[in-house]
Every structure is written in structure tokens, then in C-alpha cells.
N, C-alpha and C positions, 0 to 999 in steps of 0.2 A: 229166387236162384242167384248166385253170388258173382259176382261183380271180378272174383280175385281171380287173377289167369289160370289156369289148370295148370302150366306151366310156360314158365318165359321163354321155351327153345319155338322157335317157327322158321318153318321150311320154308324157304324160296320158291317163287313158281321156277316151274320148270317151262320154257320158251321157245317157239319158235316163233321162225319170224319166213315171210312166206316174199315171192319177188322182190313186190315196192312194202319192203321192212315190216309191213301188219304184224303183230304180235297175234298171238294164238297160246292157249293155254295147254301141252302138253296130257295132263293130266284128265282136262274135261274136252278135250277133243274141240275147243271151241274159241272163237276169235274174240279178243278184247276188244275192238269194237268194228262199226263194219268196212268191209272190202269197196263200198261202196262211198266210203263217205263218211271217217267216222266225227270230224267235225260237226259236219250237216249234221249228222245224225243225233249228237252232243247236245247242239243247236235247238233242234227241232223238236227233241222229247225232253230234253228236261228243261232246257231255259226257256222256250215257247209254251210247253207242258204246266210248267206252272206260272207262267204269266210276268216272269221275271222284271223285262225291262221297264215295264210300265209300275211297276210295283216299287222298283227300285226310283224312278223319277219323280213320285209320289212320296217316297220320304221328305219330310220336312228337313229344309235346307242352315231350319234357324235350331236347329237341335241336335244333341248327340245321342246315339242308339245303334245297337245294335241288332244284325238282322242273320239267321239261326238256318245255313242249309246241313242239313243232314244226309249220307249218303252209304249204301250199302252194297263194295264191292270199289275197293279206290283203283285197282285195274293198273293200267297207263297213266290217270291220275290226270286221263284229256279230260272231264268232267269238272273237277276242281280248277282244272290251269283256266279253260273257258269261262268257269266263272268269273275266276276273281283275274280276269283280263276285263271281262263286262261289266262289273263290278265299279275297276276303276274308273269306267268311263262315264257311267250312266249313275251312280248313286251319290248324296251330298261326302262333299268331304269330312264333315264330322259325324257321321255311323262308319260302324268297324261290320265288315262280315266276319263269323264263324264258321267255318268247315267243316264238322263233321265227317268221319270217312271210315270204314272198318274192311281191314282187309286179313285176311286168314295166310294165304299164302302171297305177301306181298312181291312184286319186283324187284331185281339189282336196280340200282342205279346208273349203271351202262345203258339196261335194257330198256328202263323207261328213256333215258337220251335217246336211244334208238327209234322207240318206237315212237318219236315225236317228233322230232328233229324237224320236217317235213313244214312244218306247220311255223314261218318264222314269227305269225305275230303274237307267238306264245313264247316265242325267246324268252324273252327278258322273264315272266317268271318261271320258265323250267328254270331259268339260271338259280333265280333263288330257290325255289324247291329242292333242289338234290344240293346249293350250300349248305340247307336244312335237313338232306333227308337224316336220320337216324339210323343208326345197325339197328340190325332183323332183330329184334327183342320183343317179348309182349307185353304191352301198356299201352298207352294213349302218350302218343309225342305230339308236342308244341310246335310247330313251325312258324314265323311270324315272318312275312311279308307284305312288301310294298310300306315299311315302313308302321308298321302293324295296322295297316286300314285292312289287311285280309290275315286271319289266324286258322291254320289248320288243325285239328287234333285230328291225329291219323293212328288212329287205337288198330295195334295189328293182335290179332286174334278173332275168333271166333265174333261172327256178328253179332248174336242174342245178346253173349256173353260182356260184348263193349260195351254195345246202346243199355246195357244193362245197366253199366256200370256208370250213366252220367244220370241216372234216377232213382233211388231208392223207392221201389211200389208200393211202400209205406204212406207216404208223403200225399196217398189222393184224404190219407181223415186230417190233415192238417189244411184246414182252407187257409189260401192268403198263404202258403209258404214259399219262401222264394226260390222260386223256379224260373227258369227262360225255356219257354217251350219252343221247338224248332218252328220255323215260317216253312219252308219248303223242302219236301224227301225226292232225291233221289233215287228210283229200287233201280239199282243196275246188278250189275253182276251177271255169271254166267245164267242159263234160262234154264227155270225152276226141273224142266228135263232131264238134264244134265248135271247137278248140283240140288237136289233136293233137299239135301241137308243145310243149304243155308235157307231157304225159303222153309222154316219150322214157326208153330204155332209159335215158340218164345221169340220169333222173333219179330212176329205182330202184334205180341203183348208190348213191346218192350219198343215198338214204333207207335202203338198208342197211348202209354205212356210215357212219351216223349212227347205227342202231338197235343196241341190246344185249340176254343173256337180261331176261326181263319187259317189253320193249317192244309199245307194244299202239299200234290203228291205225283209224280208223274213215273210210270213205267213202260220199258219196252213190250212190257211182255202183258197178254191178256187173257190169260190161262186161267181157269175158272179156281182154283184152288187159293190162286192170290187173287181173284175178285170173292171169292166167298170167306175168304179169312178178313178182307179190311173190312169186308161192310160188319161182318159179326162183330166189331172193332168200332164201329160209328163212322166208317166212311162212307161219303157219298161217290158211288161211282159215274162216272163216266167215260164212254169210249171214244175213243177218237181214233181218225185214220193212222194206219201204222207210219213209220219214216220205210220210204222206195217201196222194199217189195211188199216189206208186214204190212199183213190186213187190218190189224187194229191194235191197238194200245193202250191202257188205262190212264184216266189222271181222276183226283178225287180228291174229297178235303173234310174238311169238320165242320159243324157246325153246333160245336155240344163241350160245353166245356167236361172236364176229365172229371172234376168233381160231381158232375151231372152221371155219372158214367157206375155202373155197378161193379166192385170192389171185385178183385178174387180173394181170394181166400185168405184170408188175412192169416200176419204172422205171428206170433209170441214175439214179441219185440217192442219197446219203446222206444218212440221217435224221437228222442230229445236233441237229438242233432242238428233237429230243423230248426231253420231260421222266418219271421215273418218277413212280411217284405218290407221292404226300409225306403223311402222316396229317394228320388235321384236327387243328390249332392255338384256341387260345379265345385266346391275347396274343400281340399282335405289336409289336414295337419298333422305333420308326424313329428310323434317324439322320440329326437334322437338320432342323430347323423351317419352313427355307422355303419357297417355295412349288410343290416335287414334294413335301417331305415330308408336308406342311400337305395336300394335295389326297388323298395316299395313307392318312393315318392317315383323313381324312375318308369317305373307299371303304369301307376296314375297319373303320371304327364303326358308318356306318350298314346294317352286315351282321351287327351285334351281337356287333362281336369288343369285347378291350378292348383299347385301344393304348396303346402308354408313346412317348413323342417327347421325344427325348436332345436337346439343343440347347447347342452350346458356351458361345454368349455369353450375358448377360443378358438381354436380347429377341429375341422372335420375328423373324424375317424380317430381320436384320441386314447380312447379305454382301449377293448381287446380287440379292437380291429385295426390298429396304430401301428402292429409289427413292416418289419420295412420288404419283409417279402411273404406271402404265404402261400400254399400250393390248395392248388386245382383237384382232388384227389376224393374217392370214398371206397370206400370197403364191398364189393361185392360177396353179392351170394348166390347159393343153386337154389337156397329157398324160396316160398313166396310168399312169405309173411311179410305183413304191410308194412316194415324195417328197410327189408331188403327192395321191395316192391320200391320204395319212396326213395330210399338211396340207390338207384339205379335210375329211377325218371329224373331225376333231381339234378343227376351226374350229368345226363345226356343232351338234357335242357341247357344248364350252365358250357356246358363245350359249345352249344352253340349261338347262347349271349353271346359269350365273350369273345368269341373266333368274329362276328357278326361288329362288336364294338372297336375291333383291331380293324377288322378290312373298311369302315365306316370313317376313321378315324379318330374316333373317340376317346382311343386306348393307342399307345406310343410302342409296337413290339418294341421287345427287348433294353427297353426302358421301365415304360408302367407294368410289363411281365411277358411271359413265351411261352408258349402254347407247346411247348418242347418237348412233352409227354413226359412218363413219372415212371419210373421203376418200381416193383413192391419186391424186395427180396425179399426170398425164402431159408429167413439166416439159422431158423432149426430144423427140425423133422417135423417138429407142428406145421409150423409155416410152407412146408414141403409139399407133408399131405394136401393140404387146401389148396395149394396153388396146381398140382398136377387135379384135383377133383373137379376145380373152378375151370383148371384151360379144357377137358375132356367135356365138362359142361356148355361152353360156352367156343367150342371146337366149330371154325366155319367163321368166328365173330370177329373178323383179326384188323377191324374198322374201333368195333371195342377194346378187345385185351389179347395181349399176345403171348405165349409163352415161348420163354428163351431158357437155353440154356445157358450156362457162365463164361462159353466163350461168345454168344451171340449179345450176353446182357453186356457185355466190357466193348463191343462194338458199336452198342447202342450209348451207352454212359460215354465212350470216349477217353475210360481210366480203367483199370482194371476189374475187373469184379469176380470174385471167390466161389458166386456163387448163382441158383439158375433164380426166376426169378419172373414174376410177372411186370408186359411193358402195357403200359394205357395211352396210347399213341395221340388221345385226343386231347391230356392233358397237359399240366404245368404249373408255373407259379405266377402271382401277380402281387403288386403292391397295391395293400388295402387300401392307402390312404389316396391314392394315385387315383383308383377305380373311383372311390367315393368323388374324389375334387368333380375326375370326368361324369359321372352318374350327376355331378352339381349342377352342371353348367348346360342340361337341358334349360329351354326358354322357360317353359312351366310351371319351375322348379325355385321357388325364394328360399334359403339359407341364411335361418338370422341365428349368427354365432351369442352364446354369453347370455342365455335368454333358459334359466332353469324353471322348469313346472312343479310347481309345491305340490298342487290339489289341481283337480276334476271334477265338475261338478256340475250334472244334469241340468240343463235351465231349459223345460220344458223339449220341442224336438229339438236342437244344437246344444251344445257345450260351451262352459267357460274354464278358463285355465286363468287360477290363481300362480303369476308368474313373479318372480324377483323382479319383475320392471315394470308390472302391469297386469291387468286381467283381459284375457284375450277371450275372442270369440270364437265358436269351430262350429262349423259344417258335421263334418264325420272327424276322427281321429280314431289313430294306427298309432298306440307305446310299439316304441322297438329299440328300449332300454331296459335290459334287461335286470339291471343292478339295481334298479328303483321303484322296482314292483310293487316290492311291500311298501313305499312312500304313501301309496293313492291306493284308495279305500274298495274302489273296483278289483284291483287287482292283486292286491293285499296275500289271498291264499292261493295264488296260483304257486304249484311249489319248482323251484326253481335251485338250481348247486354249482355255486359258482366255484370253479376248481384254478390255481393258480401253475400257470406255466411262464415258465422260464427260456425265455430263448438265448443263443452265445453267438455273437456275431464277431469273425474273425477276416485277418486279412491272407487274399491266396495266393499262392505260391504259381510257378509257371506251371509245373504238374496239376498244380487242381486248378487250375484254371483251362484244363480241359474238359470238364464235367459241362457238357451237356446236354441232362438232365435234369430232374429231379431223381431223389433216389431215397426212398425211404424202407425204413428198416424197422428197428424198435424207436425209432427217430425218424429224421430226415434231414436231407441236404439239400440246398439251393444250389442251381448257376452263378458263378458269381454276378453281384451286381457292384459296379463301380468299384472291383477291386475287391471285394467284400462278400465272403459264404454270410448265409444262415442257417445253421441248425437248432436242432429241438426237439419239440420242447418237453422241459420237465411238468409231472401229473402229481401236483400236492394238496393231495386235498387236506381238508380242515387247517391249511398257514394263510393267513389272510394277507402275509407281509408282503409289501410292495419291493421292499429292497432285494438286492442282487446280492445270490447267497454266492460262494466258492463252489460251496459242494456241490450246487447244482449246473455251474458250468462244465466239471469236472464230470459228473453223471453224464452230460451232455457229447462229451467228448471220447466217454468209455464206451458209450452206447456204436458212438463214428467208428472208432476204433477197431470195435466187434464185429461190426457189420463189415465195413470198407479201411482195411486197413495200411491201402496203400495210398489213401489219399491225407494221410496225418503224421505222415513219414515228415517229411516239411514245415510242418504247421509254429510258427511260433503261437504255442499254446494260454503264454503272459502278455501276449498284448492282446487284449480280448476288451471287447464290451458287450452288453446285453441289455437283455428291456422282459420286464414285471407284467404280465396279461392276466385276465382273469376270465375263464370260457364259463361260461353256464351254457349247463346240461339240466337235463328234465330225466323222470325216474323212468320212462320209459325209450329215452335215447331219440325218441321224435321231438321234431322242432312243435313249439306253440304257437300255431298260426288258424287264427280264425278272429270270431265275434265274442266279446266275453258277456261269460252269464252272471245276472247277478247270483252271487253265493246265497243268500239267505234266500231268497223266495224261489230262487230250484231245488231246493234242498227243501223249504216247505212243497212245491209241486209235486217234485218225485219220489216222494218217502215211502208211495207204496212200498217202489222197487228195495225199500228193507228186507220187508215182506216176503218178498216174490218177486227177486230178477226180470222172471220172466213176464212179469204185470203189462198187458196191455195198455199204454194210457194213449190218449188220443190227445196231448199235447206236448208241446217240446220246454225243454230249460229256458227264463226268463232273462232271455238277451238285453242285453241295454239298444238304447239305439245307437246305430251307426258308431259305437264303441270297439275298433280292433287291437288285436294283437300278432305282433310279432318278433318271437322271440324264440331261446334254448336249442341256438344252432351249435354250441358243443365248437370243437373244433375244426368244425367243416363248414363254417359260414358260408364260406367263397362258394360252395357246392351249391348247400341248400337255399340259402337266401333269392337267388334268381326264382325260380320255380317258389317260393314262396311269396315275393313279393307280386308273382302272378295270380297268384288266389288271391290274396285280400286284395287285388284292382277286380277280380272277377265278382268278386261281394260286392262291391260297392254300386262298379257298372252294370250290375244284375246281368253276367254275358256267361255263357258258358266256363266252369272249371277246366283248369287244364287238368286235375285230379279226379279220379272217380268217383261215388258218396264214401265208400268204403275209406279210402285215403284220406277224405276230407273229415271222416269221424274221426279216424286217426289222430287228424291235427289240430283239433276243433281242443280249444282252450276250455271248454266245459266235461271233457272226458274226467277229469280227475277227482269231481264232484263229483260226478256218476257213480264212478268204480267204488267211490270213501259211502255213500250213501249205499250202491251193493254190499257193502263188505258190513256195514253197522257203527262205523266208524264216525259219522256223521249224524245228527238231528235239528231237528226244528225246534 
């Protein structure tokens, strides 16, 4: 089953409330939790049914680790909020809770709050949940709570499709792959009699695929079909007294690993993207202190790892991340391709990530950046047609994107706008250097400046880094410096293309000071910072000069004047400055994020794909031990790097990825080798 959503349009739940504010689904004519005591029901059925408190107390406090709960039917979020609240009380602080949940018809944030305000013990977690609650579009949305002690992976869409996205069904052919099984299942949702589509054979297949020895399960229902399906996939069933007036419920466990379970009908696909499980590490070295490197370091540091960042320059964020103002932006699409999915999910994650940093004081609003919104102008007929179609596709998702006519756009921007456009209310601008410096202040991060890594040498299970000052040892290495990939033997084959970009800075006028959101057209303009606007940026392929040119300044002003003529009238275009940087892009416009494969060995192992691209090989690409890369973010690094940092951290920490296996495969550095083999462009 494909893990790509069939549509990113999600229909919110149509909810009615009883006199005591208990929510019920109008479509399924069923309550979301018991009218006799929803919190007590959740505690009895799922917490006690999986013996969670005793299991959490038994976790070793002197270790770091992950505990994974997966749920069908997020509903009001009651089970999640109870679990994360109890986790905070009983689990060691060195452990992290990952809570995977699915919901086809999610409640709106206001309905969740109305449903759960009766329980003050959940109030703190509820506020955190709703602060990060995503726009209701399909995909897996990752929400961090309690300083990352809990991480919610909320999959909006069909339960079986969402869960299939967490585990490729081919992985059973590769023993020892780096997967993390679910520790406990909460099978919730409306009853099988009222919602039979959810309780499908595909759902139980996905549940078994994500389970392993020691996995437990609890569900409120004792329906015969549910019991038989679980038994057919190797679960040992126990009946238990149900909550309240319910006669029976089911608990279950698994006592055999998945590799011992008969495989489903094999798919004609080589699992080149699967990876063997790596030893846990306590220390990670990141090469490069730009936005990709610092976001990766921050994601690792928040999980308790010690991170050393090596930066060749004397200042962090000195290269592509050194612009005075960058925009938090993406280009949404109505399509369902991997690029469209990643663009949307990374943008939504980035909004919540930066909002959290502003809220906790890590970033200073108005100085380090501002989430003031971005207006994407329909400056020609093609853009106007695109905006109209996108507005129709995302109708009702005003927290994600809004269609504005010229008058409304002018009101939002604070200046005269002659075009309609799309407004992204969660977006805005940031100082990339300020963001990198703020992230570097995490107590688990050490930044070492003026350290150039010249060679990376495999040394047993570790790595040696030959630097300009010494030879350093590293348990795990993350390369986050795109422009230097070619100098390392392990990454010199990875295709990356630097594209020159020049920004222009000019003093604001009394009129331009009224601009209070980012405007994108063929270029962009930011609200003023210290009485200075930034506009840009040029795209100069094949030009590797770092010198400023009058040509590019003129081009930046020409694009701005064409799209927003009102703002350039009072500008002194002779009193300007600027900066040149090089954004690094990839052939398929997706970042390169994940574990690095040995180029020659992978070509040798996967050579049968050159004869038949559908050849089924029970082997993977040949991956280096604990060597990762996070590069290729182009002009959208502020948007894509926070989620990609989480992807790297999930690999290193053996925790559930924030992305489906299809998106992880799409970002995998080995994708270029595999494509080249299939196209007969390389041979061993």
C-alpha cells in the first residue's frame, strides 16, 4: 500500500456537544469518549491495559531511550494528553515518548479545547498541543511537547495508509534493519459496527508490520472480527473486564519478531534505502555551522546528545546562511508528489519550530525575526491562475493560506498593492545568523570556529577527522557544508549545484516603513530591520563570482518596481549595499538528508538493477557507519532544515522518523547512485 496520501484535503469532524460538553461525531453517531468518565476510561483501557506505568518506572534512568505508543483514532486527543502527562510523572527524564496517532476526520482546535477543559490536570499539555496543532491537511505532523520529552506524530488521513507510511513492508527481507517497533498500541476510534472502514485488514497488517517482540496492545472492543484479525497476525489475545458497563475489552501482546512471521506477497522493488541498525552514540560531530548544521545540532542536543560543531570560518553562518534577513517560505501545490508533500510538511513544522523559539525567548521577536506573514503576489496571468487553483484546493484552511484581492492585500501589507495574491499567515522573516547563534546556545552544543575538516577517515566503528589544527575522533558525523562535499571521498559523488544569488539592501523611507509583512513576487522584499530593507535575490547559474554587480542590483529593483511600484518611488537606489551568497540545489530540488552510502560498494551490490530496475534484491545500499549528510536546501533552508534536522536525529537516536518511508527514501543520499545504476550511467 502506498503511504502517499490520496489527497491532502482533509474533512474536519462534524461535532455536536452534549449538555456536559462531551463531544460526539455526527457522521458516526458516537461519542469520542465515555459519558461516564472519559479520563477514567482512558486510564483503565489504555494505560492500565498496556501496564504502562510499571513499564515506565522500570526504564533505566542511566540510559537515553525512546518509548513508542501508536494509536488509531486521535479524536479529542484525550488519550495522548493523559499518556504524556503520566509519562512526565513516571518515566526517567533521559527517555523520550514518541506518540504516533492517526485521524481521518480531525477535530478543529476549538472543539478539542471545548472537549477537554473539564480536566485541569491536562491543561498544561493541552495548551502545548493546541499551540502546535497543525492546519488540517494530510500527512504526518510532528509536534514537540514538554521540551521534547514527548513528541506527537499526528497522521491526518486514513489510518492504514498513515501507519503504512511508518514502515515499508519490504523491510522484513532485510534482517536487522534500523527500525523502531511500537511498544504499545491504543486501538481506539469509533466502534467496528459504526466505522467498519477503519477496522480493515490493511489496518491490522500495518499494525503487525510495526510491532515486534514485546509489543502490547489494548482496545475497548472485544468484537470477534478484531480478535480474529489480531490472532491471524500473531497477537496473543486476553479478554478483560471492560470499563463501566462494557462487558469485555481486549489486551494482546507479541512474542515473536516480525522476521519470523510469514511475509505478504513480495513487491518487485529493491530495498536499497533500508539501513542496518547502528550502535547508539552519545556524541556527534557536525561539520558546518550554517542553518542546516545548527538545526541538526539543536535536534540532537535536545535529545540529550553532546554535539560538537566544527566551523571553518571565524563566525557561524558566514556563507549561504549569512544574509541579514531570510524568508520563511514555501511554494504550496495541489499535487501529491514527494516534493509537494515535503514542501508542505516542512513548512508547517518550521512555523511551529520558530514560534516555539520566539515563545521561549530563544529568539527575540522583531530583532531576530518576526512571523508577520508572507504575501505571494499574483504578478502575472500564470501566477493568478495558480493562486486561484490553490485557493480552491485549500479552501477552509485559512490558518495555512488565504486568497486576498488587491484591496485585502494592501490592508495586510500596509502599503498599496495592485495585485491579488496568497497570504501565508504563519510565515515571516528571520535573521539566519541570529537564529544559528541562538540555537548554538543550547548547553549540549559546543561550536569550534576556525576548524577546517580536510579529510574524513573511517576508523573501526568511529571516524577520524583530519583538521587544520589536529586529528579529531568522532562517534558519528553529520556533514552540513554543501559547498565542500567534493573534498570528502565519501561524498564527492553526490550531485550538488551552487547557484549565485545577490541581495540588495537599502534604507527605508517613511512610506516603506509601513510594510509589515514579507512580499514575494519574482523576488522578495522584507519589512525593514534597523531602517533597512532587503530585496532579492538574483539567480546566476554558472557565475561563481563573489563580487557585487550593478547588474544584479538593477535587476532586483526592476523586479520590485514591476510588482510593487508604490514602494520604490521614494527609494534612493544609489545609496545601497548588498551581499553575494551561493545556494546549493539538487537535481530533483529535494534536500539530501540521511545516511551516506559507499559509492563504489553500492554500485557493486545493486548492479543487477542495471539489467532490470524491478529486480528484487534482499540487500540494501552499502551505508557507512554513522556518517550522515544534511545539505541541498537551496533558497528555502530556513523552511526545510528544522524538519531535516529531526530526520537526522531520528536516524541517530533510533526513534520514529517525522517523515514517511517514502519521503525518507526521497531524501536519501543514495537515491542518485540508484538512479544512475538503473539508467546504466555507472557500472562497477
